C-alpha positions as CSV (number, residue, x, y, z in Angstrom):
1,M,61.8,55.5,-47.0
2,S,63.9,55.0,-43.5
3,S,62.3,53.4,-40.5
4,K,63.0,55.7,-37.6
5,D,60.9,57.7,-35.1
6,V,58.7,60.1,-36.0
7,V,57.6,62.5,-33.8
8,T,55.0,65.3,-34.0
9,D,52.7,67.6,-31.5
10,E,49.8,64.9,-32.4
11,Y,51.7,61.5,-32.5
12,S,54.8,59.8,-31.6
13,L,55.4,56.6,-34.0
14,L,58.3,54.5,-32.2
15,F,60.0,51.9,-34.4
16,G,61.2,48.9,-32.6
17,D,60.1,46.1,-30.2
18,C,57.3,47.2,-28.2
19,L,58.4,45.6,-25.1
20,E,61.9,48.1,-25.3
21,R,59.9,51.1,-26.3
22,M,57.0,51.0,-23.9
23,K,59.9,51.2,-21.5
24,E,60.1,54.8,-22.4
25,I,56.8,55.7,-21.7
26,P,56.2,57.4,-18.6
27,D,54.0,55.7,-15.9
28,G,50.1,56.7,-16.1
29,S,50.6,58.6,-19.3
30,V,47.9,56.9,-21.6
31,D,44.0,57.4,-21.5
32,L,43.3,54.3,-24.1
33,T,44.9,51.7,-25.8
34,V,42.9,50.2,-28.6
35,T,45.1,47.1,-30.0
36,S,45.1,43.7,-31.4
37,P,47.7,41.5,-30.8
38,L,49.1,38.1,-32.6
39,Y,46.6,35.6,-32.4
40,D,48.4,32.3,-31.2
41,N,50.3,31.1,-34.6
42,L,47.7,32.6,-37.0
43,R,50.0,34.5,-38.6
44,T,54.0,34.7,-38.9
45,Y,54.3,38.2,-40.7
46,A,57.2,36.9,-42.4
47,G,59.0,35.0,-39.7
48,T,59.5,38.8,-37.8
49,L,57.6,38.2,-34.5
50,E,57.9,36.4,-31.6
51,W,54.8,35.9,-29.4
52,N,54.2,33.6,-26.6
53,F,52.4,34.0,-23.2
54,E,55.5,34.9,-21.3
55,I,56.0,38.1,-23.6
56,F,52.0,38.5,-23.6
57,Q,52.8,38.7,-19.5
58,Q,55.4,41.4,-20.1
59,V,53.2,43.5,-22.4
60,A,50.3,43.3,-20.3
61,N,52.5,44.5,-17.2
62,E,53.7,47.3,-19.1
63,L,50.3,48.1,-20.4
64,Y,49.2,48.4,-16.8
65,R,52.0,50.7,-15.7
66,I,51.4,53.0,-18.6
67,T,47.5,53.5,-18.3
68,K,46.2,56.3,-16.1
69,D,44.2,55.7,-13.3
70,G,40.3,55.3,-15.1
71,G,41.8,54.3,-18.5
72,V,41.0,51.6,-20.4
73,V,42.4,49.2,-22.6
74,V,40.9,47.4,-25.7
75,W,42.4,44.0,-26.4
76,V,40.6,42.6,-29.6
77,V,42.1,38.7,-29.8
78,G,41.1,35.4,-31.5
79,D,42.1,31.8,-31.0
80,A,43.9,29.4,-32.9
81,T,42.6,26.0,-33.4
82,I,44.9,23.2,-33.3
83,K,44.2,19.5,-33.3
84,G,40.6,20.2,-33.3
85,S,40.4,22.3,-30.0
86,E,40.8,26.4,-29.4
87,T,43.6,27.1,-27.7
88,G,41.6,29.4,-25.3
89,T,44.5,31.7,-25.3
90,S,41.8,34.8,-25.3
91,F,40.6,33.5,-21.8
92,K,43.9,33.1,-20.4
93,Q,44.9,36.4,-21.3
94,A,41.8,38.1,-20.0
95,L,42.2,35.9,-16.7
96,C,46.2,37.5,-16.6
97,F,45.0,41.2,-17.2
98,K,42.7,40.8,-14.3
99,E,45.4,39.2,-11.9
100,I,47.9,42.0,-12.7
101,G,45.3,44.7,-11.5
102,F,42.8,45.2,-14.3
103,N,38.9,45.0,-14.4
104,L,37.7,42.8,-17.0
105,H,34.7,45.7,-17.7
106,D,33.0,44.2,-20.7
107,T,33.7,41.1,-22.9
108,M,32.8,42.8,-26.1
109,I,31.8,40.7,-29.4
110,W,32.9,41.8,-33.0
111,E,30.5,39.8,-35.4
112,K,32.1,39.6,-38.7
113,S,30.4,39.4,-42.3
114,S,32.5,36.7,-43.4
115,F,34.5,33.7,-42.4
116,S,38.1,32.6,-44.0
117,A,38.1,29.0,-42.3
118,V,36.3,27.3,-44.7
119,G,37.7,23.6,-43.6
120,A,36.6,24.5,-40.3
121,L,32.8,23.5,-41.5
122,K,33.1,19.9,-41.9
123,T,33.3,19.8,-38.2
124,R,32.2,23.1,-37.2
125,Y,30.0,26.4,-37.3
126,A,31.4,29.0,-39.1
127,P,33.7,31.2,-37.0
128,V,33.0,34.5,-37.7
129,F,33.3,36.8,-34.6
130,E,36.2,38.0,-32.4
131,Y,36.3,38.9,-28.6
132,M,37.1,42.4,-27.5
133,F,38.0,42.6,-23.8
134,I,37.4,46.0,-22.6
135,L,39.9,46.4,-19.2
136,T,39.5,49.4,-16.7
137,K,42.5,50.3,-14.4
138,G,40.5,51.3,-11.8
139,K,37.3,53.4,-11.9
140,L,36.4,53.7,-15.6
141,K,36.9,57.8,-16.2
142,A,35.0,58.2,-20.0
143,F,32.1,56.5,-21.3
144,N,30.6,58.1,-24.5
145,P,27.9,55.4,-25.5
146,I,27.3,55.1,-29.2
147,K,23.6,55.7,-29.8
148,D,23.0,54.0,-33.1
149,K,20.4,51.2,-32.4
150,P,17.2,51.9,-33.6
151,N,14.0,51.5,-31.3
152,K,11.0,49.7,-32.5
153,H,8.7,51.7,-30.2
154,F,10.0,55.2,-31.3
155,G,7.5,58.1,-30.0
156,V,5.9,55.6,-27.7
157,L,5.3,57.0,-24.2
158,H,7.0,54.7,-21.8
159,H,6.5,54.3,-18.2
160,G,9.9,52.9,-16.6
161,T,9.5,49.7,-14.4
162,I,12.3,47.6,-12.9
163,R,11.6,43.5,-12.2
164,M,11.7,42.7,-8.7
165,S,13.0,39.1,-7.1
166,S,9.8,37.8,-7.0
167,G,9.0,38.2,-10.4
168,E,6.7,41.5,-10.2
169,T,7.3,44.7,-12.0
170,K,7.4,47.8,-9.9
171,Q,7.3,51.4,-11.5
172,V,10.7,53.5,-11.0
173,S,10.6,56.2,-8.9
174,G,10.3,59.4,-10.7
175,K,8.9,57.9,-13.8
176,S,4.9,58.6,-12.9
177,K,4.8,61.1,-16.0
178,G,6.5,58.4,-18.4
179,R,9.4,59.1,-21.3
180,V,8.8,59.2,-25.1
181,I,11.0,56.7,-26.3
182,A,13.9,58.2,-28.5
183,E,14.7,57.4,-32.6
184,Y,17.8,55.8,-31.6
185,G,19.0,53.8,-28.4
186,Q,22.4,52.9,-26.7
187,R,24.3,50.3,-29.1
188,H,24.7,46.8,-27.2
189,N,27.9,44.9,-26.7
190,I,28.0,43.0,-30.0
191,W,29.1,44.9,-32.7
192,R,28.4,43.8,-36.6
193,I,30.8,45.1,-38.8
194,N,32.2,44.4,-42.0
195,E,35.7,43.9,-42.4
196,E,37.3,45.9,-45.0
197,K,39.2,44.0,-47.6
198,V,41.1,47.1,-48.9
199,L,42.8,47.7,-46.0
200,N,44.2,43.9,-46.0
201,K,46.8,45.1,-48.8
202,L,48.3,47.1,-46.3
203,H,48.6,44.7,-43.5
204,P,47.6,40.5,-43.2
205,A,45.6,41.9,-39.6
206,V,44.0,45.2,-40.2
207,F,40.8,45.3,-38.3
208,P,38.3,47.9,-39.7
209,E,38.6,51.5,-39.4
210,Q,35.1,51.7,-37.6
211,I,36.2,49.3,-34.6
212,A,39.1,51.5,-33.5
213,N,36.8,54.6,-34.1
214,D,34.0,53.7,-32.3
215,H,36.1,52.4,-29.3
216,I,38.1,55.5,-29.4
217,I,34.7,57.6,-28.9
218,S,33.6,55.6,-26.5
219,W,36.3,55.0,-23.5
220,S,38.2,58.7,-24.4
221,N,37.9,62.3,-24.7
222,E,38.9,65.0,-27.2
223,N,42.9,65.2,-26.4
224,D,43.5,62.1,-24.3
225,V,46.2,59.9,-25.1
226,V,45.7,56.9,-27.5
227,F,48.1,54.1,-27.4
228,D,48.8,51.2,-29.3
229,P,51.5,48.9,-29.0
230,F,51.3,46.8,-32.0
231,M,50.8,49.7,-34.5
232,G,50.7,47.5,-38.1
233,S,49.9,49.9,-40.7
234,G,48.4,52.8,-38.3
235,T,44.1,52.1,-38.1
236,T,44.2,52.8,-34.6
237,G,46.2,55.9,-34.9
238,K,44.1,57.1,-38.1
239,M,41.1,57.4,-36.3
240,A,42.7,59.0,-32.9
241,L,43.9,62.0,-34.9
242,L,40.7,62.5,-36.9
243,N,38.9,62.4,-33.9
244,N,41.3,64.7,-32.0
245,R,42.9,62.5,-29.8
246,K,46.6,62.3,-29.4
247,F,48.8,59.0,-30.6
248,I,51.6,56.9,-29.6
249,G,52.1,53.9,-31.8
250,I,55.1,51.1,-31.7
251,E,56.2,48.9,-34.6
252,K,58.8,46.9,-35.6
253,V,58.3,45.5,-38.9
254,P,59.7,48.5,-41.2
255,E,57.5,47.9,-43.9
256,Y,54.0,48.4,-41.8
257,F,55.8,51.1,-39.8
258,N,56.2,53.4,-43.2
259,I,52.6,52.6,-44.1
260,G,51.7,53.7,-40.7
261,V,53.9,56.9,-41.0
262,N,52.1,58.0,-44.2
263,R,48.5,57.2,-42.9
264,M,49.6,59.6,-39.9
265,Q,50.6,62.0,-42.2
266,E,47.6,62.0,-44.2
267,S,45.4,61.7,-41.3
268,T,46.9,65.0,-40.0
269,I,46.3,66.8,-43.3
270,K,42.5,65.8,-43.3
271,G,41.9,67.4,-39.6
272,E,43.1,70.6,-40.9
273,K,40.7,71.1,-43.4
């Protein structure tokens, strides 16, 4: 299968370097970006990709340009450890996003179920998380919170109170009758999601479909445009289509691009059933 652009009514898959191909995307046309860039030098992708802070800055500026007012960028990232010190690249990128105009809306954590840096255990605790920076362009347009956290006081009548600066509590106005606590409450910003080992056969750095799915649900609405400049094997695109969003993806490695095309085609068929 040759690697060339694939464009349908539901998705546009662009083959090539994201810095070049992003220039083709109109200003303010993307509602949500969900992506995971290269993490320092942790993976080389067969020597096909170059990544440094200067390239990151160019990508960040393009993301700001194409993001709609009220839109969101979800940036899933981690740091390498070099000579006993974490690089801090994640924080540097987050601060750069702020400098170019994004709001750092939330710093979320993806807590994994396992770790791979076995040697690190000699000097530090096992690393089992990555950052998920939620960046907004202006006032947030869409937030559809996931409510799947079991409430231990489910069914109890609760009278809303707030804590004052003095340390005392005060009943919230209009809450005199109280409310019955629901079975499930709004999820916190640490997401405990297991890796999907089967997907790693497609790509060396696939994040779980649930990560993409839950961010797409949370920060966009149906028929919105979801984007991934580092499409890889197409996880973000697959979940965008299955949630009735449109998708734009860019990938320069032919093997991964072709896998992404297959997953988009399969997702479109599933969505029609």
